[in-house]
CHARMM-style PDB file with segment names, atoms N, HN, CA, C and O in Angstrom:
ATOM      1  N   MET     1      20.936  21.632  -6.579  1.00  0.00      PROA
ATOM      2  CA  MET     1      19.756  20.923  -6.142  1.00  0.00      PROA
ATOM      3  C   MET     1      20.182  19.571  -5.569  1.00  0.00      PROA
ATOM      4  O   MET     1      20.825  18.777  -6.256  1.00  0.00      PROA
ATOM      5  N   ASN     2      19.829  19.317  -4.333  1.00  0.00      PROA
ATOM      6  HN  ASN     2      19.307  19.962  -3.775  1.00  0.00      PROA
ATOM      7  CA  ASN     2      20.208  18.079  -3.665  1.00  0.00      PROA
ATOM      8  C   ASN     2      19.033  17.113  -3.700  1.00  0.00      PROA
ATOM      9  O   ASN     2      18.024  17.326  -3.028  1.00  0.00      PROA
ATOM     10  N   VAL     3      19.168  16.059  -4.479  1.00  0.00      PROA
ATOM     11  HN  VAL     3      19.988  15.885  -5.024  1.00  0.00      PROA
ATOM     12  CA  VAL     3      18.096  15.083  -4.607  1.00  0.00      PROA
ATOM     13  C   VAL     3      18.500  13.827  -3.856  1.00  0.00      PROA
ATOM     14  O   VAL     3      19.618  13.334  -4.001  1.00  0.00      PROA
ATOM     15  N   LYS     4      17.587  13.322  -3.061  1.00  0.00      PROA
ATOM     16  HN  LYS     4      16.679  13.722  -2.943  1.00  0.00      PROA
ATOM     17  CA  LYS     4      17.848  12.103  -2.311  1.00  0.00      PROA
ATOM     18  C   LYS     4      17.978  10.940  -3.289  1.00  0.00      PROA
ATOM     19  O   LYS     4      17.097  10.727  -4.122  1.00  0.00      PROA
ATOM     20  N   LYS     5      19.068  10.192  -3.192  1.00  0.00      PROA
ATOM     21  HN  LYS     5      19.784  10.365  -2.515  1.00  0.00      PROA
ATOM     22  CA  LYS     5      19.346   9.151  -4.177  1.00  0.00      PROA
ATOM     23  C   LYS     5      18.692   7.814  -3.844  1.00  0.00      PROA
ATOM     24  O   LYS     5      18.425   7.029  -4.754  1.00  0.00      PROA
ATOM     25  N   CYS     6      18.431   7.535  -2.588  1.00  0.00      PROA
ATOM     26  HN  CYS     6      18.649   8.173  -1.849  1.00  0.00      PROA
ATOM     27  CA  CYS     6      17.853   6.230  -2.261  1.00  0.00      PROA
ATOM     28  C   CYS     6      16.469   6.397  -1.644  1.00  0.00      PROA
ATOM     29  O   CYS     6      16.200   7.329  -0.886  1.00  0.00      PROA
ATOM     30  N   LYS     7      15.606   5.454  -2.003  1.00  0.00      PROA
ATOM     31  HN  LYS     7      15.825   4.697  -2.619  1.00  0.00      PROA
ATOM     32  CA  LYS     7      14.260   5.479  -1.464  1.00  0.00      PROA
ATOM     33  C   LYS     7      14.254   4.849  -0.077  1.00  0.00      PROA
ATOM     34  O   LYS     7      15.127   4.052   0.265  1.00  0.00      PROA
ATOM     35  N   LYS     8      13.267   5.218   0.701  1.00  0.00      PROA
ATOM     36  HN  LYS     8      12.558   5.866   0.424  1.00  0.00      PROA
ATOM     37  CA  LYS     8      13.102   4.599   2.012  1.00  0.00      PROA
ATOM     38  C   LYS     8      12.728   3.129   1.789  1.00  0.00      PROA
ATOM     39  O   LYS     8      11.854   2.836   0.972  1.00  0.00      PROA
ATOM     40  N   PRO     9      13.368   2.215   2.493  1.00  0.00      PROA
ATOM     41  CA  PRO     9      13.092   0.790   2.264  1.00  0.00      PROA
ATOM     42  C   PRO     9      11.713   0.384   2.776  1.00  0.00      PROA
ATOM     43  O   PRO     9      11.160   1.006   3.682  1.00  0.00      PROA
ATOM     44  N   LEU    10      11.177  -0.668   2.177  1.00  0.00      PROA
ATOM     45  HN  LEU    10      11.626  -1.174   1.440  1.00  0.00      PROA
ATOM     46  CA  LEU    10       9.892  -1.199   2.598  1.00  0.00      PROA
ATOM     47  C   LEU    10      10.028  -1.876   3.951  1.00  0.00      PROA
ATOM     48  O   LEU    10      11.062  -2.470   4.258  1.00  0.00      PROA
ATOM     49  N   CYS    11       8.981  -1.784   4.755  1.00  0.00      PROA
ATOM     50  HN  CYS    11       8.141  -1.301   4.506  1.00  0.00      PROA
ATOM     51  CA  CYS    11       8.962  -2.523   6.009  1.00  0.00      PROA
ATOM     52  C   CYS    11       8.521  -3.961   5.690  1.00  0.00      PROA
ATOM     53  O   CYS    11       8.191  -4.259   4.543  1.00  0.00      PROA
ATOM     54  N   ALA    12       8.513  -4.836   6.669  1.00  0.00      PROA
ATOM     55  HN  ALA    12       8.782  -4.594   7.601  1.00  0.00      PROA
ATOM     56  CA  ALA    12       8.149  -6.239   6.447  1.00  0.00      PROA
ATOM     57  C   ALA    12       6.735  -6.351   5.864  1.00  0.00      PROA
ATOM     58  O   ALA    12       6.487  -7.152   4.963  1.00  0.00      PROA
ATOM     59  N   TYR    13       5.818  -5.541   6.390  1.00  0.00      PROA
ATOM     60  HN  TYR    13       6.020  -4.891   7.122  1.00  0.00      PROA
ATOM     61  CA  TYR    13       4.446  -5.564   5.867  1.00  0.00      PROA
ATOM     62  C   TYR    13       4.416  -5.093   4.417  1.00  0.00      PROA
ATOM     63  O   TYR    13       3.711  -5.672   3.591  1.00  0.00      PROA
ATOM     64  N   GLY    14       5.169  -4.057   4.107  1.00  0.00      PROA
ATOM     65  HN  GLY    14       5.742  -3.587   4.778  1.00  0.00      PROA
ATOM     66  CA  GLY    14       5.232  -3.540   2.742  1.00  0.00      PROA
ATOM     67  C   GLY    14       5.724  -4.593   1.767  1.00  0.00      PROA
ATOM     68  O   GLY    14       5.219  -4.697   0.649  1.00  0.00      PROA
ATOM     69  N   LYS    15       6.713  -5.376   2.191  1.00  0.00      PROA
ATOM     70  HN  LYS    15       7.123  -5.292   3.099  1.00  0.00      PROA
ATOM     71  CA  LYS    15       7.225  -6.454   1.343  1.00  0.00      PROA
ATOM     72  C   LYS    15       6.159  -7.506   1.097  1.00  0.00      PROA
ATOM     73  O   LYS    15       6.030  -8.010  -0.019  1.00  0.00      PROA
ATOM     74  N   ARG    16       5.384  -7.847   2.139  1.00  0.00      PROA
ATOM     75  HN  ARG    16       5.489  -7.438   3.046  1.00  0.00      PROA
ATOM     76  CA  ARG    16       4.303  -8.833   1.976  1.00  0.00      PROA
ATOM     77  C   ARG    16       3.259  -8.336   0.982  1.00  0.00      PROA
ATOM     78  O   ARG    16       2.768  -9.103   0.154  1.00  0.00      PROA
ATOM     79  N   VAL    17       2.920  -7.047   1.068  1.00  0.00      PROA
ATOM     80  HN  VAL    17       3.319  -6.424   1.741  1.00  0.00      PROA
ATOM     81  CA  VAL    17       1.936  -6.469   0.154  1.00  0.00      PROA
ATOM     82  C   VAL    17       2.460  -6.492  -1.279  1.00  0.00      PROA
ATOM     83  O   VAL    17       1.738  -6.881  -2.197  1.00  0.00      PROA
ATOM     84  N   LYS    18       3.705  -6.079  -1.474  1.00  0.00      PROA
ATOM     85  HN  LYS    18       4.292  -5.763  -0.728  1.00  0.00      PROA
ATOM     86  CA  LYS    18       4.288  -6.056  -2.820  1.00  0.00      PROA
ATOM     87  C   LYS    18       4.347  -7.459  -3.424  1.00  0.00      PROA
ATOM     88  O   LYS    18       4.053  -7.638  -4.606  1.00  0.00      PROA
ATOM     89  N   ILE    19       4.722  -8.450  -2.621  1.00  0.00      PROA
ATOM     90  HN  ILE    19       4.960  -8.305  -1.661  1.00  0.00      PROA
ATOM     91  CA  ILE    19       4.779  -9.832  -3.110  1.00  0.00      PROA
ATOM     92  C   ILE    19       3.385 -10.321  -3.484  1.00  0.00      PROA
ATOM     93  O   ILE    19       3.204 -10.969  -4.515  1.00  0.00      PROA
ATOM     94  N   ALA    20       2.396 -10.008  -2.638  1.00  0.00      PROA
ATOM     95  HN  ALA    20       2.543  -9.481  -1.801  1.00  0.00      PROA
ATOM     96  CA  ALA    20       1.015 -10.416  -2.933  1.00  0.00      PROA
ATOM     97  C   ALA    20       0.522  -9.770  -4.226  1.00  0.00      PROA
ATOM     98  O   ALA    20      -0.157 -10.420  -5.022  1.00  0.00      PROA
ATOM     99  N   LEU    21       0.856  -8.510  -4.440  1.00  0.00      PROA
ATOM    100  HN  LEU    21       1.408  -7.982  -3.794  1.00  0.00      PROA
ATOM    101  CA  LEU    21       0.470  -7.834  -5.677  1.00  0.00      PROA
ATOM    102  C   LEU    21       1.140  -8.494  -6.884  1.00  0.00      PROA
ATOM    103  O   LEU    21       0.499  -8.689  -7.917  1.00  0.00      PROA
ATOM    104  N   MET    22       2.413  -8.835  -6.760  1.00  0.00      PROA
ATOM    105  HN  MET    22       2.933  -8.677  -5.921  1.00  0.00      PROA
ATOM    106  CA  MET    22       3.117  -9.487  -7.871  1.00  0.00      PROA
ATOM    107  C   MET    22       2.521 -10.863  -8.167  1.00  0.00      PROA
ATOM    108  O   MET    22       2.367 -11.237  -9.329  1.00  0.00      PROA
ATOM    109  N   GLU    23       2.187 -11.612  -7.119  1.00  0.00      PROA
ATOM    110  HN  GLU    23       2.312 -11.308  -6.175  1.00  0.00      PROA
ATOM    111  CA  GLU    23       1.597 -12.937  -7.313  1.00  0.00      PROA
ATOM    112  C   GLU    23       0.248 -12.852  -8.022  1.00  0.00      PROA
ATOM    113  O   GLU    23      -0.114 -13.750  -8.782  1.00  0.00      PROA
ATOM    114  N   LYS    24      -0.491 -11.783  -7.777  1.00  0.00      PROA
ATOM    115  HN  LYS    24      -0.197 -11.053  -7.159  1.00  0.00      PROA
ATOM    116  CA  LYS    24      -1.787 -11.588  -8.417  1.00  0.00      PROA
ATOM    117  C   LYS    24      -1.669 -10.833  -9.735  1.00  0.00      PROA
ATOM    118  O   LYS    24      -2.664 -10.607 -10.424  1.00  0.00      PROA
ATOM    119  N   ASN    25      -0.436 -10.444 -10.082  1.00  0.00      PROA
ATOM    120  HN  ASN    25       0.372 -10.628  -9.522  1.00  0.00      PROA
ATOM    121  CA  ASN    25      -0.176  -9.672 -11.303  1.00  0.00      PROA
ATOM    122  C   ASN    25      -1.011  -8.381 -11.324  1.00  0.00      PROA
ATOM    123  O   ASN    25      -1.635  -8.039 -12.328  1.00  0.00      PROA
ATOM    124  N   ARG    26      -0.998  -7.689 -10.197  1.00  0.00      PROA
ATOM    125  HN  ARG    26      -0.491  -7.967  -9.381  1.00  0.00      PROA
ATOM    126  CA  ARG    26      -1.735  -6.433 -10.034  1.00  0.00      PROA
ATOM    127  C   ARG    26      -0.793  -5.313  -9.643  1.00  0.00      PROA
ATOM    128  O   ARG    26       0.339  -5.559  -9.225  1.00  0.00      PROA
ATOM    129  N   THR    27      -1.261  -4.080  -9.778  1.00  0.00      PROA
ATOM    130  HN  THR    27      -2.181  -3.880 -10.117  1.00  0.00      PROA
ATOM    131  CA  THR    27      -0.448  -2.912  -9.453  1.00  0.00      PROA
ATOM    132  C   THR    27      -0.961  -2.223  -8.193  1.00  0.00      PROA
ATOM    133  O   THR    27      -2.047  -2.524  -7.697  1.00  0.00      PROA
ATOM    134  N   GLN    28      -0.161  -1.298  -7.690  1.00  0.00      PROA
ATOM    135  HN  GLN    28       0.721  -1.053  -8.093  1.00  0.00      PROA
ATOM    136  CA  GLN    28      -0.593  -0.504  -6.550  1.00  0.00      PROA
ATOM    137  C   GLN    28      -1.783   0.371  -6.935  1.00  0.00      PROA
ATOM    138  O   GLN    28      -2.651   0.632  -6.102  1.00  0.00      PROA
ATOM    139  N   THR    29      -1.831   0.818  -8.167  1.00  0.00      PROA
ATOM    140  HN  THR    29      -1.125   0.605  -8.843  1.00  0.00      PROA
ATOM    141  CA  THR    29      -2.963   1.621  -8.642  1.00  0.00      PROA
ATOM    142  C   THR    29      -4.249   0.805  -8.566  1.00  0.00      PROA
ATOM    143  O   THR    29      -5.291   1.317  -8.158  1.00  0.00      PROA
ATOM    144  N   TRP    30      -4.172  -0.459  -8.958  1.00  0.00      PROA
ATOM    145  HN  TRP    30      -3.325  -0.875  -9.290  1.00  0.00      PROA
ATOM    146  CA  TRP    30      -5.329  -1.355  -8.871  1.00  0.00      PROA
ATOM    147  C   TRP    30      -5.769  -1.498  -7.414  1.00  0.00      PROA
ATOM    148  O   TRP    30      -6.960  -1.437  -7.109  1.00  0.00      PROA
ATOM    149  N   LEU    31      -4.795  -1.689  -6.517  1.00  0.00      PROA
ATOM    150  HN  LEU    31      -3.828  -1.739  -6.765  1.00  0.00      PROA
ATOM    151  CA  LEU    31      -5.102  -1.853  -5.095  1.00  0.00      PROA
ATOM    152  C   LEU    31      -5.807  -0.621  -4.537  1.00  0.00      PROA
ATOM    153  O   LEU    31      -6.786  -0.740  -3.800  1.00  0.00      PROA
ATOM    154  N   ILE    32      -5.311   0.550  -4.888  1.00  0.00      PROA
ATOM    155  HN  ILE    32      -4.516   0.647  -5.486  1.00  0.00      PROA
ATOM    156  CA  ILE    32      -5.939   1.795  -4.424  1.00  0.00      PROA
ATOM    157  C   ILE    32      -7.375   1.890  -4.936  1.00  0.00      PROA
ATOM    158  O   ILE    32      -8.276   2.276  -4.192  1.00  0.00      PROA
ATOM    159  N   ALA    33      -7.587   1.537  -6.208  1.00  0.00      PROA
ATOM    160  HN  ALA    33      -6.855   1.224  -6.813  1.00  0.00      PROA
ATOM    161  CA  ALA    33      -8.938   1.582  -6.787  1.00  0.00      PROA
ATOM    162  C   ALA    33      -9.868   0.595  -6.085  1.00  0.00      PROA
ATOM    163  O   ALA    33     -11.029   0.915  -5.827  1.00  0.00      PROA
ATOM    164  N   GLU    34      -9.366  -0.601  -5.773  1.00  0.00      PROA
ATOM    165  HN  GLU    34      -8.423  -0.861  -5.983  1.00  0.00      PROA
ATOM    166  CA  GLU    34     -10.181  -1.607  -5.084  1.00  0.00      PROA
ATOM    167  C   GLU    34     -10.562  -1.134  -3.682  1.00  0.00      PROA
ATOM    168  O   GLU    34     -11.697  -1.322  -3.245  1.00  0.00      PROA
ATOM    169  N   ILE    35      -9.628  -0.534  -2.995  1.00  0.00      PROA
ATOM    170  HN  ILE    35      -8.705  -0.382  -3.350  1.00  0.00      PROA
ATOM    171  CA  ILE    35      -9.912  -0.022  -1.657  1.00  0.00      PROA
ATOM    172  C   ILE    35     -10.973   1.075  -1.738  1.00  0.00      PROA
ATOM    173  O   ILE    35     -11.888   1.122  -0.915  1.00  0.00      PROA
ATOM    174  N   SER    36     -10.849   1.955  -2.728  1.00  0.00      PROA
ATOM    175  HN  SER    36     -10.106   1.917  -3.396  1.00  0.00      PROA
ATOM    176  CA  SER    36     -11.829   3.043  -2.888  1.00  0.00      PROA
ATOM    177  C   SER    36     -13.216   2.496  -3.211  1.00  0.00      PROA
ATOM    178  O   SER    36     -14.218   3.032  -2.739  1.00  0.00      PROA
ATOM    179  N   LYS    37     -13.281   1.434  -4.012  1.00  0.00      PROA
ATOM    180  HN  LYS    37     -12.467   0.998  -4.395  1.00  0.00      PROA
ATOM    181  CA  LYS    37     -14.571   0.829  -4.363  1.00  0.00      PROA
ATOM    182  C   LYS    37     -15.234   0.174  -3.164  1.00  0.00      PROA
ATOM    183  O   LYS    37     -16.424   0.367  -2.916  1.00  0.00      PROA
ATOM    184  N   LYS    38     -14.453  -0.603  -2.424  1.00  0.00      PROA
ATOM    185  HN  LYS    38     -13.486  -0.760  -2.625  1.00  0.00      PROA
ATOM    186  CA  LYS    38     -15.020  -1.367  -1.309  1.00  0.00      PROA
ATOM    187  C   LYS    38     -15.222  -0.529  -0.055  1.00  0.00      PROA
ATOM    188  O   LYS    38     -16.120  -0.802   0.742  1.00  0.00      PROA
ATOM    189  N   ASN    39     -14.388   0.491   0.121  1.00  0.00      PROA
ATOM    190  HN  ASN    39     -13.658   0.713  -0.526  1.00  0.00      PROA
ATOM    191  CA  ASN    39     -14.456   1.326   1.322  1.00  0.00      PROA
ATOM    192  C   ASN    39     -14.350   2.794   0.936  1.00  0.00      PROA
ATOM    193  O   ASN    39     -13.280   3.387   1.078  1.00  0.00      PROA
ATOM    194  N   PRO    40     -15.428   3.392   0.455  1.00  0.00      PROA
ATOM    195  CA  PRO    40     -15.355   4.789   0.018  1.00  0.00      PROA
ATOM    196  C   PRO    40     -15.018   5.772   1.143  1.00  0.00      PROA
ATOM    197  O   PRO    40     -14.612   6.903   0.877  1.00  0.00      PROA
ATOM    198  N   ASP    41     -15.184   5.346   2.394  1.00  0.00      PROA
ATOM    199  HN  ASP    41     -15.514   4.427   2.610  1.00  0.00      PROA
ATOM    200  CA  ASP    41     -14.880   6.239   3.513  1.00  0.00      PROA
ATOM    201  C   ASP    41     -13.381   6.308   3.813  1.00  0.00      PROA
ATOM    202  O   ASP    41     -12.948   7.164   4.585  1.00  0.00      PROA
ATOM    203  N   ILE    42     -12.576   5.407   3.204  1.00  0.00      PROA
ATOM    204  HN  ILE    42     -12.929   4.712   2.577  1.00  0.00      PROA
ATOM    205  CA  ILE    42     -11.127   5.422   3.416  1.00  0.00      PROA
ATOM    206  C   ILE    42     -10.467   6.204   2.292  1.00  0.00      PROA
ATOM    207  O   ILE    42     -10.635   5.877   1.117  1.00  0.00      PROA
ATOM    208  N   TYR    43      -9.714   7.240   2.654  1.00  0.00      PROA
ATOM    209  HN  TYR    43      -9.577   7.505   3.608  1.00  0.00      PROA
ATOM    210  CA  TYR    43      -8.965   7.983   1.645  1.00  0.00      PROA
ATOM    211  C   TYR    43      -7.581   7.367   1.521  1.00  0.00      PROA
ATOM    212  O   TYR    43      -6.840   7.277   2.500  1.00  0.00      PROA
ATOM    213  N   LEU    44      -7.242   6.946   0.318  1.00  0.00      PROA
ATOM    214  HN  LEU    44      -7.844   7.019  -0.477  1.00  0.00      PROA
ATOM    215  CA  LEU    44      -5.922   6.369   0.087  1.00  0.00      PROA
ATOM    216  C   LEU    44      -5.457   6.757  -1.307  1.00  0.00      PROA
ATOM    217  O   LEU    44      -6.137   6.487  -2.297  1.00  0.00      PROA
ATOM    218  N   ASP    45      -4.297   7.391  -1.374  1.00  0.00      PROA
ATOM    219  HN  ASP    45      -3.745   7.610  -0.569  1.00  0.00      PROA
ATOM    220  CA  ASP    45      -3.694   7.692  -2.670  1.00  0.00      PROA
ATOM    221  C   ASP    45      -2.311   7.048  -2.696  1.00  0.00      PROA
ATOM    222  O   ASP    45      -1.927   6.378  -1.737  1.00  0.00      PROA
ATOM    223  N   SER    46      -1.566   7.239  -3.771  1.00  0.00      PROA
ATOM    224  HN  SER    46      -1.878   7.782  -4.550  1.00  0.00      PROA
ATOM    225  CA  SER    46      -0.267   6.574  -3.907  1.00  0.00      PROA
ATOM    226  C   SER    46       0.711   7.014  -2.827  1.00  0.00      PROA
ATOM    227  O   SER    46       1.537   6.222  -2.373  1.00  0.00      PROA
ATOM    228  N   SER    47       0.619   8.266  -2.417  1.00  0.00      PROA
ATOM    229  HN  SER    47      -0.052   8.909  -2.786  1.00  0.00      PROA
ATOM    230  CA  SER    47       1.502   8.770  -1.370  1.00  0.00      PROA
ATOM    231  C   SER    47       1.210   8.088  -0.031  1.00  0.00      PROA
ATOM    232  O   SER    47       2.132   7.670   0.670  1.00  0.00      PROA
ATOM    233  N   CYS    48      -0.059   7.980   0.317  1.00  0.00      PROA
ATOM    234  HN  CYS    48      -0.808   8.319  -0.253  1.00  0.00      PROA
ATOM    235  CA  CYS    48      -0.440   7.314   1.567  1.00  0.00      PROA
ATOM    236  C   CYS    48      -0.049   5.840   1.532  1.00  0.00      PROA
ATOM    237  O   CYS    48       0.457   5.307   2.519  1.00  0.00      PROA
ATOM    238  N   LEU    49      -0.282   5.182   0.399  1.00  0.00      PROA
ATOM    239  HN  LEU    49      -0.692   5.616  -0.403  1.00  0.00      PROA
ATOM    240  CA  LEU    49       0.076   3.776   0.278  1.00  0.00      PROA
ATOM    241  C   LEU    49       1.586   3.595   0.443  1.00  0.00      PROA
ATOM    242  O   LEU    49       2.033   2.665   1.115  1.00  0.00      PROA
ATOM    243  N   HSD    50       2.361   4.477  -0.163  1.00  0.00      PROA
ATOM    244  HN  HSD    50       1.998   5.233  -0.708  1.00  0.00      PROA
ATOM    245  CA  HSD    50       3.821   4.402  -0.022  1.00  0.00      PROA
ATOM    246  C   HSD    50       4.222   4.518   1.447  1.00  0.00      PROA
ATOM    247  O   HSD    50       5.089   3.781   1.917  1.00  0.00      PROA
ATOM    248  N   ARG    51       3.602   5.430   2.159  1.00  0.00      PROA
ATOM    249  HN  ARG    51       2.898   6.028   1.778  1.00  0.00      PROA
ATOM    250  CA  ARG    51       3.934   5.603   3.578  1.00  0.00      PROA
ATOM    251  C   ARG    51       3.541   4.380   4.405  1.00  0.00      PROA
ATOM    252  O   ARG    51       4.224   4.039   5.371  1.00  0.00      PROA
ATOM    253  N   ILE    52       2.443   3.718   4.030  1.00  0.00      PROA
ATOM    254  HN  ILE    52       1.889   3.995   3.245  1.00  0.00      PROA
ATOM    255  CA  ILE    52       2.059   2.477   4.713  1.00  0.00      PROA
ATOM    256  C   ILE    52       3.091   1.386   4.417  1.00  0.00      PROA
ATOM    257  O   ILE    52       3.503   0.658   5.321  1.00  0.00      PROA
ATOM    258  N   LEU    53       3.506   1.272   3.155  1.00  0.00      PROA
ATOM    259  HN  LEU    53       3.171   1.863   2.421  1.00  0.00      PROA
ATOM    260  CA  LEU    53       4.438   0.219   2.752  1.00  0.00      PROA
ATOM    261  C   LEU    53       5.841   0.413   3.333  1.00  0.00      PROA
ATOM    262  O   LEU    53       6.592  -0.551   3.482  1.00  0.00      PROA
ATOM    263  N   THR    54       6.186   1.643   3.656  1.00  0.00      PROA
ATOM    264  HN  THR    54       5.576   2.426   3.535  1.00  0.00      PROA
ATOM    265  CA  THR    54       7.498   1.895   4.265  1.00  0.00      PROA
ATOM    266  C   THR    54       7.417   1.946   5.788  1.00  0.00      PROA
ATOM    267  O   THR    54       8.442   2.075   6.458  1.00  0.00      PROA
ATOM    268  N   GLY    55       6.211   1.846   6.339  1.00  0.00      PROA
ATOM    269  HN  GLY    55       5.379   1.741   5.795  1.00  0.00      PROA
ATOM    270  CA  GLY    55       6.038   1.839   7.784  1.00  0.00      PROA
ATOM    271  C   GLY    55       6.036   3.214   8.422  1.00  0.00      PROA
ATOM    272  O   GLY    55       6.111   3.334   9.645  1.00  0.00      PROA
ATOM    273  N   THR    56       5.951   4.260   7.599  1.00  0.00      PROA
ATOM    274  HN  THR    56       5.890   4.163   6.606  1.00  0.00      PROA
ATOM    275  CA  THR    56       5.939   5.623   8.119  1.00  0.00      PROA
ATOM    276  C   THR    56       4.634   5.929   8.852  1.00  0.00      PROA
ATOM    277  O   THR    56       4.634   6.605   9.881  1.00  0.00      PROA
ATOM    278  N   ILE    57       3.521   5.426   8.312  1.00  0.00      PROA
ATOM    279  HN  ILE    57       3.520   4.877   7.477  1.00  0.00      PROA
ATOM    280  CA  ILE    57       2.228   5.579   8.987  1.00  0.00      PROA
ATOM    281  C   ILE    57       1.573   4.212   9.112  1.00  0.00      PROA
ATOM    282  O   ILE    57       1.853   3.300   8.334  1.00  0.00      PROA
ATOM    283  N   LYS    58       0.712   4.087  10.086  1.00  0.00      PROA
ATOM    284  HN  LYS    58       0.484   4.828  10.718  1.00  0.00      PROA
ATOM    285  CA  LYS    58      -0.021   2.844  10.293  1.00  0.00      PROA
ATOM    286  C   LYS    58      -1.498   3.180  10.397  1.00  0.00      PROA
ATOM    287  O   LYS    58      -1.993   3.544  11.464  1.00  0.00      PROA
ATOM    288  N   SER    59      -2.194   3.054   9.277  1.00  0.00      PROA
ATOM    289  HN  SER    59      -1.792   2.758   8.411  1.00  0.00      PROA
ATOM    290  CA  SER    59      -3.622   3.331   9.233  1.00  0.00      PROA
ATOM    291  C   SER    59      -4.372   2.012   9.360  1.00  0.00      PROA
ATOM    292  O   SER    59      -4.372   1.200   8.435  1.00  0.00      PROA
ATOM    293  N   GLY    60      -5.005   1.801  10.500  1.00  0.00      PROA
ATOM    294  HN  GLY    60      -5.005   2.460  11.252  1.00  0.00      PROA
ATOM    295  CA  GLY    60      -5.685   0.534  10.763  1.00  0.00      PROA
ATOM    296  C   GLY    60      -6.723   0.165   9.731  1.00  0.00      PROA
ATOM    297  O   GLY    60      -6.776  -0.978   9.278  1.00  0.00      PROA
ATOM    298  N   LYS    61      -7.562   1.137   9.351  1.00  0.00      PROA
ATOM    299  HN  LYS    61      -7.519   2.066   9.720  1.00  0.00      PROA
ATOM    300  CA  LYS    61      -8.616   0.861   8.373  1.00  0.00      PROA
ATOM    301  C   LYS    61      -8.023   0.515   7.011  1.00  0.00      PROA
ATOM    302  O   LYS    61      -8.475  -0.426   6.359  1.00  0.00      PROA
ATOM    303  N   ALA    62      -7.029   1.258   6.586  1.00  0.00      PROA
ATOM    304  HN  ALA    62      -6.662   2.022   7.116  1.00  0.00      PROA
ATOM    305  CA  ALA    62      -6.411   1.013   5.282  1.00  0.00      PROA
ATOM    306  C   ALA    62      -5.703  -0.332   5.264  1.00  0.00      PROA
ATOM    307  O   ALA    62      -5.802  -1.072   4.286  1.00  0.00      PROA
ATOM    308  N   ILE    63      -4.992  -0.654   6.335  1.00  0.00      PROA
ATOM    309  HN  ILE    63      -4.911  -0.053   7.130  1.00  0.00      PROA
ATOM    310  CA  ILE    63      -4.281  -1.931   6.404  1.00  0.00      PROA
ATOM    311  C   ILE    63      -5.279  -3.082   6.421  1.00  0.00      PROA
ATOM    312  O   ILE    63      -5.044  -4.108   5.783  1.00  0.00      PROA
ATOM    313  N   ALA    64      -6.375  -2.930   7.131  1.00  0.00      PROA
ATOM    314  HN  ALA    64      -6.565  -2.096   7.650  1.00  0.00      PROA
ATOM    315  CA  ALA    64      -7.405  -3.978   7.148  1.00  0.00      PROA
ATOM    316  C   ALA    64      -7.985  -4.174   5.744  1.00  0.00      PROA
ATOM    317  O   ALA    64      -8.229  -5.306   5.326  1.00  0.00      PROA
ATOM    318  N   ALA    65      -8.205  -3.082   5.023  1.00  0.00      PROA
ATOM    319  HN  ALA    65      -8.007  -2.163   5.363  1.00  0.00      PROA
ATOM    320  CA  ALA    65      -8.737  -3.176   3.661  1.00  0.00      PROA
ATOM    321  C   ALA    65      -7.732  -3.856   2.730  1.00  0.00      PROA
ATOM    322  O   ALA    65      -8.111  -4.686   1.904  1.00  0.00      PROA
ATOM    323  N   ILE    66      -6.461  -3.504   2.865  1.00  0.00      PROA
ATOM    324  HN  ILE    66      -6.154  -2.829   3.536  1.00  0.00      PROA
ATOM    325  CA  ILE    66      -5.406  -4.133   2.041  1.00  0.00      PROA
ATOM    326  C   ILE    66      -5.362  -5.630   2.335  1.00  0.00      PROA
ATOM    327  O   ILE    66      -5.311  -6.447   1.415  1.00  0.00      PROA
ATOM    328  N   ASN    67      -5.382  -5.984   3.611  1.00  0.00      PROA
ATOM    329  HN  ASN    67      -5.423  -5.321   4.358  1.00  0.00      PROA
ATOM    330  CA  ASN    67      -5.348  -7.399   3.987  1.00  0.00      PROA
ATOM    331  C   ASN    67      -6.539  -8.154   3.434  1.00  0.00      PROA
ATOM    332  O   ASN    67      -6.401  -9.287   2.973  1.00  0.00      PROA
ATOM    333  N   ASP    68      -7.701  -7.538   3.476  1.00  0.00      PROA
ATOM    334  HN  ASP    68      -7.813  -6.617   3.850  1.00  0.00      PROA
ATOM    335  CA  ASP    68      -8.922  -8.179   2.972  1.00  0.00      PROA
ATOM    336  C   ASP    68      -8.844  -8.391   1.459  1.00  0.00      PROA
ATOM    337  O   ASP    68      -9.180  -9.470   0.972  1.00  0.00      PROA
ATOM    338  N   ILE    69      -8.416  -7.399   0.730  1.00  0.00      PROA
ATOM    339  HN  ILE    69      -8.144  -6.522   1.126  1.00  0.00      PROA
ATOM    340  CA  ILE    69      -8.357  -7.476  -0.730  1.00  0.00      PROA
ATOM    341  C   ILE    69      -7.289  -8.460  -1.191  1.00  0.00      PROA
ATOM    342  O   ILE    69      -7.506  -9.219  -2.135  1.00  0.00      PROA
ATOM    343  N   LEU    70      -6.138  -8.448  -0.527  1.00  0.00      PROA
ATOM    344  HN  LEU    70      -5.961  -7.831   0.240  1.00  0.00      PROA
ATOM    345  CA  LEU    70      -5.030  -9.312  -0.963  1.00  0.00      PROA
ATOM    346  C   LEU    70      -5.023 -10.675  -0.258  1.00  0.00      PROA
ATOM    347  O   LEU    70      -4.235 -11.555  -0.605  1.00  0.00      PROA
ATOM    348  N   GLY    71      -5.889 -10.838   0.715  1.00  0.00      PROA
ATOM    349  HN  GLY    71      -6.529 -10.123   0.997  1.00  0.00      PROA
ATOM    350  CA  GLY    71      -5.942 -12.109   1.430  1.00  0.00      PROA
ATOM    351  C   GLY    71      -4.744 -12.333   2.342  1.00  0.00      PROA
ATOM    352  O   GLY    71      -4.268 -13.459   2.482  1.00  0.00      PROA
ATOM    353  N   LEU    72      -4.260 -11.273   2.957  1.00  0.00      PROA
ATOM    354  HN  LEU    72      -4.647 -10.358   2.843  1.00  0.00      PROA
ATOM    355  CA  LEU    72      -3.095 -11.394   3.849  1.00  0.00      PROA
ATOM    356  C   LEU    72      -3.533 -11.691   5.270  1.00  0.00      PROA
ATOM    357  OT1 LEU    72      -2.692 -11.826   6.159  1.00  0.00      PROA
TER     358      LEU     72
END
């Protein structure tokens, strides 16, 4: 079984989000819940958030919601 040993690195935006979460002493799970509460039309789970933080996908609505919640 060949398991990938290293994770895909965060993009610059992902680093800003992670730092903002640490400064607020919050988790990614909290962020996902806040996005779901404020914007029920946006689907976001941990997998989607990871892809946003690594720059694999760029979801305008989700990024706008993250920026609004974290004040970025």
